N, CA, C, O and CB atoms as a CASP TS submission, in Angstrom:
PFRMAT TS
TARGET T0000
AUTHOR 0000-0000-0000
METHOD Language model
MODEL 1
PARENT N/A
ATOM      1  N   MET     1      88.902 130.980 102.828  1.00  0.00           N
ATOM      2  CA  MET     1      88.784 129.854 101.921  1.00  0.00           C
ATOM      3  C   MET     1      89.140 128.553 102.621  1.00  0.00           C
ATOM      4  O   MET     1      88.583 127.506 102.290  1.00  0.00           O
ATOM      5  CB  MET     1      89.671 130.058 100.704  1.00  0.00           C
ATOM      6  N   GLY     2      90.059 128.597 103.586  1.00  0.00           N
ATOM      7  CA  GLY     2      90.448 127.397 104.315  1.00  0.00           C
ATOM      8  C   GLY     2      89.307 126.839 105.151  1.00  0.00           C
ATOM      9  O   GLY     2      89.176 125.625 105.311  1.00  0.00           O
ATOM     10  N   VAL     3      88.481 127.737 105.682  1.00  0.00           N
ATOM     11  CA  VAL     3      87.348 127.286 106.484  1.00  0.00           C
ATOM     12  C   VAL     3      86.343 126.544 105.614  1.00  0.00           C
ATOM     13  O   VAL     3      85.776 125.535 106.034  1.00  0.00           O
ATOM     14  CB  VAL     3      86.672 128.475 107.183  1.00  0.00           C
ATOM     15  N   LEU     4      86.125 127.044 104.408  1.00  0.00           N
ATOM     16  CA  LEU     4      85.190 126.377 103.498  1.00  0.00           C
ATOM     17  C   LEU     4      85.699 125.002 103.089  1.00  0.00           C
ATOM     18  O   LEU     4      84.915 124.063 102.955  1.00  0.00           O
ATOM     19  CB  LEU     4      84.953 127.235 102.256  1.00  0.00           C
ATOM     20  N   ALA     5      87.013 124.879 102.888  1.00  0.00           N
ATOM     21  CA  ALA     5      87.585 123.575 102.542  1.00  0.00           C
ATOM     22  C   ALA     5      87.412 122.600 103.701  1.00  0.00           C
ATOM     23  O   ALA     5      87.137 121.419 103.486  1.00  0.00           O
ATOM     24  CB  ALA     5      89.080 123.712 102.175  1.00  0.00           C
ATOM     25  N   THR     6      87.571 123.088 104.920  1.00  0.00           N
ATOM     26  CA  THR     6      87.394 122.236 106.094  1.00  0.00           C
ATOM     27  C   THR     6      85.947 121.778 106.218  1.00  0.00           C
ATOM     28  O   THR     6      85.686 120.606 106.490  1.00  0.00           O
ATOM     29  CB  THR     6      87.823 122.977 107.366  1.00  0.00           C
ATOM     30  N   ILE     7      85.022 122.682 106.023  1.00  0.00           N
ATOM     31  CA  ILE     7      83.605 122.319 106.085  1.00  0.00           C
ATOM     32  C   ILE     7      83.255 121.357 104.958  1.00  0.00           C
ATOM     33  O   ILE     7      82.500 120.406 105.158  1.00  0.00           O
ATOM     34  CB  ILE     7      82.715 123.577 106.010  1.00  0.00           C
ATOM     35  N   GLY     8      83.802 121.606 103.781  1.00  0.00           N
ATOM     36  CA  GLY     8      83.556 120.709 102.648  1.00  0.00           C
ATOM     37  C   GLY     8      84.065 119.308 102.910  1.00  0.00           C
ATOM     38  O   GLY     8      83.391 118.330 102.586  1.00  0.00           O
ATOM     39  N   TYR     9      85.253 119.200 103.497  1.00  0.00           N
ATOM     40  CA  TYR     9      85.773 117.868 103.800  1.00  0.00           C
ATOM     41  C   TYR     9      84.942 117.199 104.882  1.00  0.00           C
ATOM     42  O   TYR     9      84.692 115.996 104.818  1.00  0.00           O
ATOM     43  CB  TYR     9      87.241 117.948 104.234  1.00  0.00           C
ATOM     44  N   ALA    10      84.515 117.965 105.871  1.00  0.00           N
ATOM     45  CA  ALA    10      83.688 117.385 106.932  1.00  0.00           C
ATOM     46  C   ALA    10      82.393 116.823 106.358  1.00  0.00           C
ATOM     47  O   ALA    10      81.959 115.739 106.746  1.00  0.00           O
ATOM     48  CB  ALA    10      83.376 118.436 108.013  1.00  0.00           C
ATOM     49  N   LEU    11      81.785 117.547 105.447  1.00  0.00           N
ATOM     50  CA  LEU    11      80.561 117.052 104.816  1.00  0.00           C
ATOM     51  C   LEU    11      80.841 115.857 103.911  1.00  0.00           C
ATOM     52  O   LEU    11      80.035 114.931 103.829  1.00  0.00           O
ATOM     53  CB  LEU    11      79.893 118.167 104.013  1.00  0.00           C
ATOM     54  N   ALA    12      81.995 115.881 103.230  1.00  0.00           N
ATOM     55  CA  ALA    12      82.351 114.757 102.357  1.00  0.00           C
ATOM     56  C   ALA    12      82.669 113.507 103.169  1.00  0.00           C
ATOM     57  O   ALA    12      82.460 112.394 102.685  1.00  0.00           O
ATOM     58  CB  ALA    12      83.548 115.124 101.472  1.00  0.00           C
ATOM     59  N   ALA    13      83.163 113.664 104.374  1.00  0.00           N
ATOM     60  CA  ALA    13      83.495 112.514 105.216  1.00  0.00           C
ATOM     61  C   ALA    13      82.273 111.979 105.956  1.00  0.00           C
ATOM     62  O   ALA    13      82.281 110.838 106.419  1.00  0.00           O
ATOM     63  CB  ALA    13      84.578 112.894 106.217  1.00  0.00           C
ATOM     64  N   LEU    14      81.242 112.776 106.071  1.00  0.00           N
ATOM     65  CA  LEU    14      80.054 112.360 106.809  1.00  0.00           C
ATOM     66  C   LEU    14      79.337 111.193 106.138  1.00  0.00           C
ATOM     67  O   LEU    14      78.925 110.250 106.814  1.00  0.00           O
ATOM     68  CB  LEU    14      79.102 113.526 106.956  1.00  0.00           C
ATOM     69  N   GLY    15      79.187 111.248 104.826  1.00  0.00           N
ATOM     70  CA  GLY    15      78.509 110.171 104.095  1.00  0.00           C
ATOM     71  C   GLY    15      79.199 108.829 104.241  1.00  0.00           C
ATOM     72  O   GLY    15      78.552 107.848 104.610  1.00  0.00           O
ATOM     73  N   PRO    16      80.507 108.754 103.960  1.00  0.00           N
ATOM     74  CA  PRO    16      81.202 107.477 104.140  1.00  0.00           C
ATOM     75  C   PRO    16      81.197 106.984 105.586  1.00  0.00           C
ATOM     76  O   PRO    16      81.148 105.778 105.827  1.00  0.00           O
ATOM     77  CB  PRO    16      82.623 107.604 103.664  1.00  0.00           C
ATOM     78  N   ALA    17      81.245 107.897 106.539  1.00  0.00           N
ATOM     79  CA  ALA    17      81.214 107.477 107.942  1.00  0.00           C
ATOM     80  C   ALA    17      79.887 106.801 108.275  1.00  0.00           C
ATOM     81  O   ALA    17      79.861 105.773 108.951  1.00  0.00           O
ATOM     82  CB  ALA    17      81.443 108.683 108.871  1.00  0.00           C
ATOM     83  N   ILE    18      78.804 107.372 107.805  1.00  0.00           N
ATOM     84  CA  ILE    18      77.489 106.765 108.021  1.00  0.00           C
ATOM     85  C   ILE    18      77.398 105.437 107.289  1.00  0.00           C
ATOM     86  O   ILE    18      76.868 104.463 107.822  1.00  0.00           O
ATOM     87  CB  ILE    18      76.365 107.711 107.553  1.00  0.00           C
ATOM     88  N   ALA    19      77.920 105.399 106.058  1.00  0.00           N
ATOM     89  CA  ALA    19      77.883 104.159 105.271  1.00  0.00           C
ATOM     90  C   ALA    19      78.663 103.043 105.950  1.00  0.00           C
ATOM     91  O   ALA    19      78.197 101.905 105.993  1.00  0.00           O
ATOM     92  CB  ALA    19      78.442 104.400 103.869  1.00  0.00           C
ATOM     93  N   ILE    20      79.838 103.350 106.478  1.00  0.00           N
ATOM     94  CA  ILE    20      80.646 102.326 107.145  1.00  0.00           C
ATOM     95  C   ILE    20      79.927 101.806 108.384  1.00  0.00           C
ATOM     96  O   ILE    20      79.965 100.608 108.662  1.00  0.00           O
ATOM     97  CB  ILE    20      82.032 102.888 107.527  1.00  0.00           C
ATOM     98  N   GLY    21      79.280 102.684 109.121  1.00  0.00           N
ATOM     99  CA  GLY    21      78.506 102.241 110.277  1.00  0.00           C
ATOM    100  C   GLY    21      77.359 101.330 109.887  1.00  0.00           C
ATOM    101  O   GLY    21      77.101 100.326 110.551  1.00  0.00           O
ATOM    102  N   MET    22      76.667 101.679 108.803  1.00  0.00           N
ATOM    103  CA  MET    22      75.557 100.840 108.343  1.00  0.00           C
ATOM    104  C   MET    22      76.054  99.500 107.814  1.00  0.00           C
ATOM    105  O   MET    22      75.411  98.473 108.033  1.00  0.00           O
ATOM    106  CB  MET    22      74.760 101.563 107.257  1.00  0.00           C
ATOM    107  N   ILE    23      77.192  99.499 107.121  1.00  0.00           N
ATOM    108  CA  ILE    23      77.762  98.251 106.611  1.00  0.00           C
ATOM    109  C   ILE    23      78.110  97.329 107.769  1.00  0.00           C
ATOM    110  O   ILE    23      77.791  96.141 107.735  1.00  0.00           O
ATOM    111  CB  ILE    23      79.014  98.529 105.747  1.00  0.00           C
ATOM    112  N   GLY    24      78.759  97.864 108.786  1.00  0.00           N
ATOM    113  CA  GLY    24      79.115  97.051 109.950  1.00  0.00           C
ATOM    114  C   GLY    24      77.893  96.513 110.669  1.00  0.00           C
ATOM    115  O   GLY    24      77.871  95.356 111.091  1.00  0.00           O
ATOM    116  N   SER    25      76.882  97.349 110.809  1.00  0.00           N
ATOM    117  CA  SER    25      75.654  96.927 111.476  1.00  0.00           C
ATOM    118  C   SER    25      74.968  95.794 110.727  1.00  0.00           C
ATOM    119  O   SER    25      74.563  94.795 111.322  1.00  0.00           O
ATOM    120  CB  SER    25      74.702  98.103 111.617  1.00  0.00           C
ATOM    121  N   GLN    26      74.844  95.960 109.419  1.00  0.00           N
ATOM    122  CA  GLN    26      74.191  94.918 108.621  1.00  0.00           C
ATOM    123  C   GLN    26      75.011  93.634 108.588  1.00  0.00           C
ATOM    124  O   GLN    26      74.452  92.538 108.533  1.00  0.00           O
ATOM    125  CB  GLN    26      73.954  95.414 107.198  1.00  0.00           C
ATOM    126  N   ASN    27      76.338  93.767 108.621  1.00  0.00           N
ATOM    127  CA  ASN    27      77.182  92.576 108.652  1.00  0.00           C
ATOM    128  C   ASN    27      76.966  91.809 109.957  1.00  0.00           C
ATOM    129  O   ASN    27      76.912  90.579 109.950  1.00  0.00           O
ATOM    130  CB  ASN    27      78.669  92.959 108.491  1.00  0.00           C
ATOM    131  N   GLN    28      76.846  92.514 111.056  1.00  0.00           N
ATOM    132  CA  GLN    28      76.608  91.846 112.335  1.00  0.00           C
ATOM    133  C   GLN    28      75.249  91.148 112.341  1.00  0.00           C
ATOM    134  O   GLN    28      75.120  90.039 112.860  1.00  0.00           O
ATOM    135  CB  GLN    28      76.689  92.856 113.490  1.00  0.00           C
ATOM    136  N   SER    29      74.251  91.789 111.772  1.00  0.00           N
ATOM    137  CA  SER    29      72.925  91.170 111.699  1.00  0.00           C
ATOM    138  C   SER    29      72.948  89.917 110.836  1.00  0.00           C
ATOM    139  O   SER    29      72.359  88.897 111.194  1.00  0.00           O
ATOM    140  CB  SER    29      71.900  92.163 111.149  1.00  0.00           C
ATOM    141  N   ALA    30      73.631  89.999 109.695  1.00  0.00           N
ATOM    142  CA  ALA    30      73.704  88.843 108.798  1.00  0.00           C
ATOM    143  C   ALA    30      74.498  87.707 109.424  1.00  0.00           C
ATOM    144  O   ALA    30      74.139  86.541 109.258  1.00  0.00           O
ATOM    145  CB  ALA    30      74.332  89.242 107.463  1.00  0.00           C
ATOM    146  N   THR    31      75.569  88.025 110.137  1.00  0.00           N
ATOM    147  CA  THR    31      76.369  86.995 110.797  1.00  0.00           C
ATOM    148  C   THR    31      75.579  86.337 111.921  1.00  0.00           C
ATOM    149  O   THR    31      75.723  85.139 112.162  1.00  0.00           O
ATOM    150  CB  THR    31      77.673  87.594 111.346  1.00  0.00           C
ATOM    151  N   ALA    32      74.752  87.105 112.605  1.00  0.00           N
ATOM    152  CA  ALA    32      73.927  86.527 113.667  1.00  0.00           C
ATOM    153  C   ALA    32      72.886  85.570 113.092  1.00  0.00           C
ATOM    154  O   ALA    32      72.559  84.559 113.713  1.00  0.00           O
ATOM    155  CB  ALA    32      73.235  87.636 114.473  1.00  0.00           C
ATOM    156  N   ARG    33      72.366  85.888 111.904  1.00  0.00           N
ATOM    157  CA  ARG    33      71.374  85.012 111.276  1.00  0.00           C
ATOM    158  C   ARG    33      71.997  83.749 110.709  1.00  0.00           C
ATOM    159  O   ARG    33      71.428  82.665 110.840  1.00  0.00           O
ATOM    160  CB  ARG    33      70.646  85.754 110.178  1.00  0.00           C
ATOM    161  N   GLN    34      73.172  83.877 110.073  1.00  0.00           N
ATOM    162  CA  GLN    34      73.833  82.730 109.444  1.00  0.00           C
ATOM    163  C   GLN    34      75.310  82.714 109.823  1.00  0.00           C
ATOM    164  O   GLN    34      76.150  83.198 109.065  1.00  0.00           O
ATOM    165  CB  GLN    34      73.669  82.774 107.900  1.00  0.00           C
ATOM    166  N   PRO    35      75.629  82.166 110.980  1.00  0.00           N
ATOM    167  CA  PRO    35      77.026  82.158 111.440  1.00  0.00           C
ATOM    168  C   PRO    35      77.977  81.409 110.507  1.00  0.00           C
ATOM    169  O   PRO    35      79.165  81.726 110.460  1.00  0.00           O
ATOM    170  CB  PRO    35      77.100  81.544 112.810  1.00  0.00           C
ATOM    171  N   GLU    36      77.475  80.427 109.769  1.00  0.00           N
ATOM    172  CA  GLU    36      78.347  79.661 108.876  1.00  0.00           C
ATOM    173  C   GLU    36      78.836  80.495 107.686  1.00  0.00           C
ATOM    174  O   GLU    36      79.792  80.102 107.017  1.00  0.00           O
ATOM    175  CB  GLU    36      77.613  78.426 108.371  1.00  0.00           C
ATOM    176  N   MET    37      78.207  81.616 107.417  1.00  0.00           N
ATOM    177  CA  MET    37      78.607  82.490 106.309  1.00  0.00           C
ATOM    178  C   MET    37      79.518  83.629 106.766  1.00  0.00           C
ATOM    179  O   MET    37      79.755  84.569 106.008  1.00  0.00           O
ATOM    180  CB  MET    37      77.374  83.064 105.631  1.00  0.00           C
ATOM    181  N   ALA    38      80.024  83.557 107.980  1.00  0.00           N
ATOM    182  CA  ALA    38      80.792  84.670 108.549  1.00  0.00           C
ATOM    183  C   ALA    38      82.007  85.037 107.704  1.00  0.00           C
ATOM    184  O   ALA    38      82.296  86.220 107.526  1.00  0.00           O
ATOM    185  CB  ALA    38      81.241  84.323 109.953  1.00  0.00           C
ATOM    186  N   GLY    39      82.719  84.047 107.183  1.00  0.00           N
ATOM    187  CA  GLY    39      83.912  84.340 106.386  1.00  0.00           C
ATOM    188  C   GLY    39      83.597  85.101 105.115  1.00  0.00           C
ATOM    189  O   GLY    39      84.255  86.094 104.803  1.00  0.00           O
ATOM    190  N   ALA    40      82.597  84.644 104.382  1.00  0.00           N
ATOM    191  CA  ALA    40      82.211  85.317 103.137  1.00  0.00           C
ATOM    192  C   ALA    40      81.639  86.703 103.426  1.00  0.00           C
ATOM    193  O   ALA    40      81.899  87.652 102.687  1.00  0.00           O
ATOM    194  CB  ALA    40      81.182  84.471 102.362  1.00  0.00           C
ATOM    195  N   LEU    41      80.869  86.814 104.491  1.00  0.00           N
ATOM    196  CA  LEU    41      80.296  88.116 104.842  1.00  0.00           C
ATOM    197  C   LEU    41      81.391  89.104 105.230  1.00  0.00           C
ATOM    198  O   LEU    41      81.320  90.283 104.884  1.00  0.00           O
ATOM    199  CB  LEU    41      79.286  87.967 105.992  1.00  0.00           C
ATOM    200  N   ARG    42      82.401  88.622 105.948  1.00  0.00           N
ATOM    201  CA  ARG    42      83.496  89.496 106.361  1.00  0.00           C
ATOM    202  C   ARG    42      84.248  90.029 105.137  1.00  0.00           C
ATOM    203  O   ARG    42      84.606  91.205 105.078  1.00  0.00           O
ATOM    204  CB  ARG    42      84.462  88.743 107.300  1.00  0.00           C
ATOM    205  N   THR    43      84.479  89.148 104.167  1.00  0.00           N
ATOM    206  CA  THR    43      85.172  89.572 102.946  1.00  0.00           C
ATOM    207  C   THR    43      84.371  90.641 102.211  1.00  0.00           C
ATOM    208  O   THR    43      84.925  91.653 101.782  1.00  0.00           O
ATOM    209  CB  THR    43      85.420  88.367 102.021  1.00  0.00           C
ATOM    210  N   ASN    44      83.082  90.417 102.068  1.00  0.00           N
ATOM    211  CA  ASN    44      82.226  91.406 101.396  1.00  0.00           C
ATOM    212  C   ASN    44      82.165  92.711 102.181  1.00  0.00           C
ATOM    213  O   ASN    44      82.119  93.791 101.592  1.00  0.00           O
ATOM    214  CB  ASN    44      80.809  90.846 101.205  1.00  0.00           C
ATOM    215  N   MET    45      82.164  92.615 103.514  1.00  0.00           N
ATOM    216  CA  MET    45      82.111  93.812 104.337  1.00  0.00           C
ATOM    217  C   MET    45      83.377  94.644 104.152  1.00  0.00           C
ATOM    218  O   MET    45      83.304  95.866 104.021  1.00  0.00           O
ATOM    219  CB  MET    45      81.924  93.442 105.813  1.00  0.00           C
ATOM    220  N   ILE    46      84.530  93.991 104.141  1.00  0.00           N
ATOM    221  CA  ILE    46      85.785  94.724 103.976  1.00  0.00           C
ATOM    222  C   ILE    46      85.826  95.409 102.615  1.00  0.00           C
ATOM    223  O   ILE    46      86.288  96.545 102.507  1.00  0.00           O
ATOM    224  CB  ILE    46      86.992  93.778 104.134  1.00  0.00           C
ATOM    225  N   LEU    47      85.350  94.735 101.587  1.00  0.00           N
ATOM    226  CA  LEU    47      85.310  95.329 100.250  1.00  0.00           C
ATOM    227  C   LEU    47      84.372  96.538 100.215  1.00  0.00           C
ATOM    228  O   LEU    47      84.713  97.568  99.633  1.00  0.00           O
ATOM    229  CB  LEU    47      84.864  94.282  99.213  1.00  0.00           C
ATOM    230  N   ALA    48      83.214  96.420 100.823  1.00  0.00           N
ATOM    231  CA  ALA    48      82.256  97.531 100.848  1.00  0.00           C
ATOM    232  C   ALA    48      82.807  98.711 101.645  1.00  0.00           C
ATOM    233  O   ALA    48      82.614  99.863 101.258  1.00  0.00           O
ATOM    234  CB  ALA    48      80.915  97.071 101.447  1.00  0.00           C
ATOM    235  N   ILE    49      83.487  98.434 102.745  1.00  0.00           N
ATOM    236  CA  ILE    49      84.087  99.510 103.537  1.00  0.00           C
ATOM    237  C   ILE    49      85.176 100.215 102.735  1.00  0.00           C
ATOM    238  O   ILE    49      85.312 101.436 102.813  1.00  0.00           O
ATOM    239  CB  ILE    49      84.667  98.957 104.856  1.00  0.00           C
ATOM    240  N   ALA    50      85.952  99.453 101.967  1.00  0.00           N
ATOM    241  CA  ALA    50      87.003 100.067 101.142  1.00  0.00           C
ATOM    242  C   ALA    50      86.396 101.013 100.111  1.00  0.00           C
ATOM    243  O   ALA    50      86.925 102.100  99.883  1.00  0.00           O
ATOM    244  CB  ALA    50      87.843  98.982 100.436  1.00  0.00           C
ATOM    245  N   PHE    51      85.291 100.609  99.487  1.00  0.00           N
ATOM    246  CA  PHE    51      84.636 101.491  98.517  1.00  0.00           C
ATOM    247  C   PHE    51      84.079 102.742  99.197  1.00  0.00           C
ATOM    248  O   PHE    51      84.191 103.842  98.654  1.00  0.00           O
ATOM    249  CB  PHE    51      83.508 100.740  97.790  1.00  0.00           C
ATOM    250  N   ALA    52      83.487 102.586 100.366  1.00  0.00           N
ATOM    251  CA  ALA    52      82.943 103.742 101.080  1.00  0.00           C
ATOM    252  C   ALA    52      84.068 104.683 101.510  1.00  0.00           C
ATOM    253  O   ALA    52      83.921 105.903 101.439  1.00  0.00           O
ATOM    254  CB  ALA    52      82.127 103.285 102.309  1.00  0.00           C
ATOM    255  N   GLU    53      85.178 104.120 101.953  1.00  0.00           N
ATOM    256  CA  GLU    53      86.311 104.942 102.377  1.00  0.00           C
ATOM    257  C   GLU    53      86.920 105.684 101.188  1.00  0.00           C
ATOM    258  O   GLU    53      87.409 106.804 101.336  1.00  0.00           O
ATOM    259  CB  GLU    53      87.378 104.072 103.061  1.00  0.00           C
ATOM    260  N   ALA    54      86.889 105.065 100.023  1.00  0.00           N
ATOM    261  CA  ALA    54      87.408 105.729  98.821  1.00  0.00           C
ATOM    262  C   ALA    54      86.616 106.997  98.521  1.00  0.00           C
ATOM    263  O   ALA    54      87.182 107.981  98.045  1.00  0.00           O
ATOM    264  CB  ALA    54      87.359 104.777  97.610  1.00  0.00           C
ATOM    265  N   LEU    55      85.323 106.983  98.794  1.00  0.00           N
ATOM    266  CA  LEU    55      84.518 108.194  98.588  1.00  0.00           C
ATOM    267  C   LEU    55      84.972 109.311  99.519  1.00  0.00           C
ATOM    268  O   LEU    55      85.019 110.476  99.123  1.00  0.00           O
ATOM    269  CB  LEU    55      83.024 107.895  98.812  1.00  0.00           C
ATOM    270  N   GLY    56      85.304 108.957 100.748  1.00  0.00           N
ATOM    271  CA  GLY    56      85.820 109.953 101.684  1.00  0.00           C
ATOM    272  C   GLY    56      87.142 110.534 101.221  1.00  0.00           C
ATOM    273  O   GLY    56      87.379 111.735 101.350  1.00  0.00           O
ATOM    274  N   LEU    57      88.005 109.681 100.680  1.00  0.00           N
ATOM    275  CA  LEU    57      89.293 110.157 100.171  1.00  0.00           C
ATOM    276  C   LEU    57      89.113 111.046  98.943  1.00  0.00           C
ATOM    277  O   LEU    57      89.848 112.018  98.765  1.00  0.00           O
ATOM    278  CB  LEU    57      90.198 108.973  99.829  1.00  0.00           C
ATOM    279  N   LEU    58      88.140 110.716  98.100  1.00  0.00           N
ATOM    280  CA  LEU    58      87.864 111.575  96.944  1.00  0.00           C
ATOM    281  C   LEU    58      87.389 112.955  97.393  1.00  0.00           C
ATOM    282  O   LEU    58      87.750 113.967  96.793  1.00  0.00           O
ATOM    283  CB  LEU    58      86.811 110.923  96.029  1.00  0.00           C
ATOM    284  N   GLY    59      86.586 112.991  98.440  1.00  0.00           N
ATOM    285  CA  GLY    59      86.150 114.275  98.986  1.00  0.00           C
ATOM    286  C   GLY    59      87.309 115.069  99.551  1.00  0.00           C
ATOM    287  O   GLY    59      87.349 116.293  99.428  1.00  0.00           O
ATOM    288  N   PHE    60      88.254 114.377 100.170  1.00  0.00           N
ATOM    289  CA  PHE    60      89.449 115.020 100.714  1.00  0.00           C
ATOM    290  C   PHE    60      90.288 115.624  99.588  1.00  0.00           C
ATOM    291  O   PHE    60      90.746 116.762  99.692  1.00  0.00           O
ATOM    292  CB  PHE    60      90.287 114.009 101.525  1.00  0.00           C
ATOM    293  N   VAL    61      90.488 114.865  98.519  1.00  0.00           N
ATOM    294  CA  VAL    61      91.268 115.344  97.374  1.00  0.00           C
ATOM    295  C   VAL    61      90.541 116.497  96.682  1.00  0.00           C
ATOM    296  O   VAL    61      91.175 117.464  96.260  1.00  0.00           O
ATOM    297  CB  VAL    61      91.527 114.194  96.372  1.00  0.00           C
ATOM    298  N   ALA    62      89.238 116.400  96.565  1.00  0.00           N
ATOM    299  CA  ALA    62      88.470 117.468  95.917  1.00  0.00           C
ATOM    300  C   ALA    62      88.617 118.781  96.677  1.00  0.00           C
ATOM    301  O   ALA    62      88.605 119.855  96.076  1.00  0.00           O
ATOM    302  CB  ALA    62      86.985 117.080  95.817  1.00  0.00           C
ATOM    303  N   GLY    63      88.755 118.696  97.994  1.00  0.00           N
ATOM    304  CA  GLY    63      88.976 119.909  98.782  1.00  0.00           C
ATOM    305  C   GLY    63      90.259 120.622  98.398  1.00  0.00           C
ATOM    306  O   GLY    63      90.316 121.852  98.408  1.00  0.00           O
ATOM    307  N   PHE    64      91.293 119.853  98.058  1.00  0.00           N
ATOM    308  CA  PHE    64      92.553 120.460  97.629  1.00  0.00           C
ATOM    309  C   PHE    64      92.495 120.929  96.177  1.00  0.00           C
ATOM    310  O   PHE    64      93.066 121.963  95.831  1.00  0.00           O
ATOM    311  CB  PHE    64      93.695 119.470  97.805  1.00  0.00           C
ATOM    312  N   VAL    65      91.814 120.179  95.343  1.00  0.00           N
ATOM    313  CA  VAL    65      91.751 120.518  93.920  1.00  0.00           C
ATOM    314  C   VAL    65      90.988 121.823  93.708  1.00  0.00           C
ATOM    315  O   VAL    65      91.419 122.670  92.925  1.00  0.00           O
ATOM    316  CB  VAL    65      91.089 119.381  93.123  1.00  0.00           C
ATOM    317  N   PHE    66      89.879 121.989  94.385  1.00  0.00           N
ATOM    318  CA  PHE    66      89.036 123.163  94.180  1.00  0.00           C
ATOM    319  C   PHE    66      89.346 124.298  95.143  1.00  0.00           C
ATOM    320  O   PHE    66      88.558 125.234  95.275  1.00  0.00           O
ATOM    321  CB  PHE    66      87.594 122.781  94.313  1.00  0.00           C
ATOM    322  N   LYS    67      90.477 124.223  95.810  1.00  0.00           N
ATOM    323  CA  LYS    67      90.865 125.239  96.786  1.00  0.00           C
ATOM    324  C   LYS    67      91.174 126.550  96.112  1.00  0.00           C
ATOM    325  O   LYS    67      91.519 127.523  96.782  1.00  0.00           O
ATOM    326  CB  LYS    67      92.063 124.780  97.592  1.00  0.00           C
TER
END
C-alpha cells in the first residue's frame, strides 16, 4: 500500500510541477514583451504558483487520507 501512495503522490505532484514551469515560462515571455509591467506580472506569477503548489499539497494530503 505504501508503494501505491508514493506513486499517487508522484502523479499528483506532476501536474503542479508542469503548471509551475509553464507559469514561469509565460511570465518570462510577457516580461520580455512589456518590461514596464514586470512588477504586476511578478505578483500575478507568484499568486498563480501558490495556487498550483496548493494542488500538489492537496495530492500529498490525499495520499495520507486514503491510505
